[in-house]
C-alpha positions in Angstrom: -6.2 -17.5 25.5 -3.8 -14.9 23.8 -0.8 -13.4 25.7 -2.7 -10.3 26.3 0.3 -8.1 25.5 -0.5 -4.6 24.1 0.8 -1.1 24.2 -0.7 2.6 24.1 -1.0 3.5 20.6 0.1 0.2 19.4 -2.7 0.1 16.7 -2.7 3.6 15.5 -1.9 2.6 12.2 -4.6 0.4 11.5 -7.1 2.8 13.2 -6.0 5.4 11.3 -6.4 3.6 8.0 -10.2 2.4 9.1 -11.0 6.0 9.6 -10.2 6.7 6.0 -11.0 3.6 4.0 -14.1 4.2 2.0 -15.7 0.6 2.7 -15.3 0.9 6.4 -16.4 4.5 6.2 -19.8 3.4 4.6 -20.1 0.4 7.1 -19.7 2.9 9.9 -22.1 5.5 8.3 -24.9 3.6 6.9 -26.6 3.1 10.0 -26.9 5.6 12.9 -25.6 3.5 15.6 -23.4 0.8 14.3 -21.9 -1.9 16.6 -18.1 -2.1 16.5 -16.0 -4.9 18.2 -12.4 -5.0 19.2 -11.8 -8.8 19.6 -9.1 -9.5 22.0 -7.9 -6.3 23.3 -5.8 -7.7 25.8 -4.5 -7.3 29.1 -5.5 -3.7 29.2 -8.3 -1.9 27.5 -6.3 0.9 26.0 -6.2 0.0 22.4 -10.1 -0.4 22.3 -10.5 3.0 23.8 -8.3 4.6 21.3 -10.0 2.8 18.6 -13.4 4.1 19.7 -12.0 7.7 19.9 -10.6 7.6 16.4 -13.6 6.1 14.8 -16.2 8.3 16.6 -14.8 10.9 14.4 -16.4 9.0 11.5 -19.6 8.4 13.5 -20.0 9.7 17.0 -23.3 7.4 17.6 -21.2 4.1 17.2 -21.3 1.6 19.9 -18.3 0.1 20.9 -17.4 -3.3 22.7 -14.2 -4.8 23.8 -14.3 -8.5 23.8 -11.7 -11.0 25.7 -12.0 -14.7 26.4 -10.2 -14.2 29.7 -12.9 -13.4 32.2 -10.0 -11.5 34.4 -9.4 -9.1 31.7 -13.2 -8.0 31.3 -13.3 -4.3 33.1 -15.9 -1.7 33.7 -16.9 0.9 31.0 -14.1 3.4 29.9 -15.1 6.4 28.1 -18.4 5.0 26.8 -16.6 1.5 25.7 -18.3 -1.5 27.0 -16.2 -4.6 27.9 -17.5 -8.1 28.0 -16.6 -12.0 27.8 -16.6 -13.4 24.3 -14.5 -14.9 21.3 -14.8 -15.4 17.7 -18.7 -15.8 18.4 -18.8 -12.2 19.1 -20.7 -12.9 22.2 -24.1 -12.8 20.5 -23.4 -9.2 19.0 -24.0 -8.6 15.4 -21.2 -6.0 14.6 -20.7 -3.6 11.6 -17.1 -3.7 12.1 -14.8 -6.1 13.7 -11.0 -5.4 14.5 -9.1 -8.8 15.7 -5.4 -8.1 16.0 -2.8 -10.1 17.0 -5.2 -13.1 18.0 -5.1 -15.5 15.3 -1.1 -15.1 15.2 -1.1 -17.8 18.1 -3.1 -20.2 16.4 -2.5 -22.8 13.8 -2.8 -21.8 10.2 -5.4 -24.8 9.9 -7.6 -23.1 12.3 -7.8 -19.7 10.5 -10.9 -20.6 8.3 -13.0 -21.9 11.0 -12.2 -18.6 13.2 -12.9 -16.3 10.0 -16.1 -18.4 9.4 -17.5 -18.0 12.8 -16.7 -14.2 12.8 -18.1 -13.6 9.5 -21.2 -15.6 10.3 -22.0 -12.9 13.0 -21.7 -9.9 10.9 -24.6 -7.4 10.2 -25.4 -6.7 6.6 -22.5 -5.2 4.8 -20.2 -5.5 7.8 -16.5 -5.9 7.8 -13.6 -7.7 9.7 -10.1 -6.4 10.0 -8.1 -9.4 10.9 -4.2 -8.7 11.4 -0.9 -8.4 13.2 1.7 -6.1 14.0 4.9 -5.8 16.1 5.2 -4.8 19.7 4.8 -1.0 19.3 3.0 -0.9 16.1 5.6 0.3 13.5 4.9 -2.7 11.1 1.1 -3.7 10.6 -0.4 -6.1 8.1 -4.0 -7.2 8.0 -6.7 -8.7 6.0 -10.1 -7.2 5.3 -13.2 -9.8 5.2 -16.7 -9.5 4.6 -19.5 -12.1 4.9 -18.3 -13.5 1.5 -14.9 -14.1 2.5 -11.3 -12.2 2.2 -11.1 -9.0 0.3 -7.9 -7.5 0.7 -4.6 -7.3 2.1 -2.8 -4.0 3.4 0.7 -3.6 4.6 1.2 -0.5 6.4 4.7 0.6 8.1 6.6 3.5 9.5 9.3 4.4 6.9 11.7 5.6 9.1 11.8 2.3 11.0 12.1 -0.3 7.8 14.5 -0.5 5.1 12.4 -2.5 2.7 8.9 -3.6 2.1 9.6 -7.3 2.7 10.5 -6.4 6.5 7.1 -6.8 7.0 7.2 -10.6 6.0 7.6 -11.5 10.0 4.1 -9.6 10.6 2.0 -11.2 8.0 -1.1 -12.6 9.3 -1.4 -16.2 10.0 -3.2 -17.1 6.8 0.0 -15.8 5.1 2.9 -15.8 7.2 3.7 -19.4 6.2 3.4 -18.8 2.6 6.1 -16.6 2.3 8.2 -19.0 0.1 8.8 -19.6 -3.7 5.8 -20.1 -5.8 3.4 -18.4 -3.5 1.8 -15.1 -4.5 2.6 -13.0 -1.3 6.1 -14.0 -1.9 5.9 -12.8 -5.4 4.5 -9.5 -4.3 7.1 -8.9 -1.7 9.9 -9.5 -4.1 8.3 -7.2 -6.5 7.8 -4.6 -4.0 11.2 -4.9 -2.8 12.6 -4.5 -6.5 10.3 -1.4 -7.3 11.8 0.1 -4.1 15.1 -0.3 -5.4 14.4 1.3 -8.5 12.7 4.0 -7.0 15.8 4.8 -5.3 16.0 7.9 -7.7 13.4 9.6 -5.5 15.3 9.0 -2.1 16.3 12.5 -1.9 12.6 13.6 -1.6 12.3 11.3 1.5 10.8 7.7 2.0 7.4 8.6 1.6 7.5 9.9 -1.8 10.0 7.3 -2.8 7.3 4.7 -1.7 4.6 6.5 -3.9 6.9 6.2 -6.9 7.4 2.7 -6.1 3.9 1.8 -5.8 3.1 3.3 -9.5 6.1 0.7 -10.4 4.3 -2.1 -8.7 0.9 -1.1 -10.6 2.7 -0.5 -13.9 4.0 -4.4 -13.6 0.5 -5.4 -13.3 -0.4 -5.4 -9.5 -3.7 -3.9 -8.6 -2.6 -1.8 -6.2 -4.3 0.9 -4.4 -2.4 4.6 -4.6 -3.6 6.7 -1.6 -4.7 10.1 -2.4 -2.8 13.1 -0.9 -0.2 12.8 1.5 0.2 9.8 4.0 2.0 9.5 7.2 2.6 5.7 6.7 3.8 3.7 3.6 0.9 1.7 2.6 0.5 -1.3 0.3 -3.0 -2.6 -0.5 -3.6 -5.4 -2.9 -7.0 -7.3 -3.6 -7.0 -10.8 -2.0 -6.6 -12.4 -5.2 -3.0 -11.1 -5.5 -2.0 -13.0 -2.5 -4.4 -15.9 -1.9 -2.5 -19.1 -1.2 -2.0 -21.3 -3.9 
């Protein structure tokens, strides 16, 4: 059972990213009424209701269900969001999208694969899982996207006003990676490179931390890392790489 701590608007960054990510957009629009699950929503239903509101801009017909393993946290419907008792088995649902945030952080690293496998086995065709961790008020977030075959990508997302360097997010890495931030591991190499490119991009600091980070992203890509560079302006600083770039050795 998780601690259940949560805050209003804590997961706004991952919600914002999901609403604009092409793969998740497809998962939400390929069917008329996709099933969306917020797994482990905590002691209050706030973030599940916020998730539904943000993703309904993509598909107003989605069916949103919040799941908790603590029966005392299950509440009545709120704004069209249903709440039920359930865990990694998804309470018998076949979701098209699952958000599991700050859940596996309290498990051992050795338990991650089994939890992933159980969640993946419940997915609808083309379904996706967003599994990650964030700080207490959502300024720094990291998540892994998985499909039925396994992990696809890692994303780091942060408010540039509250972080000095990309490696500040190391303490919020998902459980599958947080203990791998050591010499010889790919995630460590990525954070070191991201910091180095951030430093080199200091020549763009006068234009603000977002434009500085965009230049740093191009430097990361120029050094051989397959990073995604967002189109247009973004509120957050975002670093997305394929899972192969960070998978534990």
